[in-house]
C-alpha positions, 0 to 999 in steps of 0.5 A: 864862339866856335863855328864847329858843328855838332851832330851828324849831317846827311853828308857825313853819312855818305862818307861812311863805308862798310865792307862786307861779304869777304871772299878769299880767292881760290889761290888765297892771293886776293879778297873780294868784298862788297863796299856799301855806302849811303848815296845822295837822296838816301840811296844805298850803293854797293859795288864789288872791290878786290884787294891783294892779301899781301897789301896794296890799294883796293880796286873797284871791280864793278861799275854799278852801284847796286852790285852785291854777293860776289863769288869767285868761280872755282878756278878763280878766273871769274866772279859771279855777282848779283846786280840790280842795275835794272831796278826791280830786275836783279840779274846774275852777271859774270866778270873776268877776275882780272877786270873788264866788262861783266856780262849778264847771264840771266834775263829774269823778269821783275822779282828777287834773286839771291843765294847762288852757288857755282857748280864744283867744275864752274860750268853752271850756277844755281840760284834762287829767284822769286817772281814779283807778285803781278799786282806789285810789278812796275807795270801794275803800279803804273796802270793803277796810277793812270786809272786813279786806283788805289793799291791792293792789300798785300797778302 
């Protein structure tokens, strides 16, 4: 009898990597993409990676595990992306394309942030953001729990 196991285990899922959202740099030399994979305790992780079009090893650009939607600036020197490092408070961040630390350019309260676009000159970024329903913020949930109250219906 063989010791080989059959079927998929949770550990197998952590090894599956899904590249998505490819973006070619303005000069056509590199591809920016989001690398998604399952993490421990059923988490979904995503980070930004870049690879040269001519080949070579991909390199990780962002250190967070909740980074997505990377976009090159029009001049190709910067990359804007959405990071949910502060759970429930996604922020727009900018990273030098050649590496380094990213800087948050927004300080939004709880809500959802998505669909952003660089201006043609690269000086501004427009984005869509929706504030979290006040009944469903982390503070509201904590207060209900402390007071023994149930969650209100979602409308």
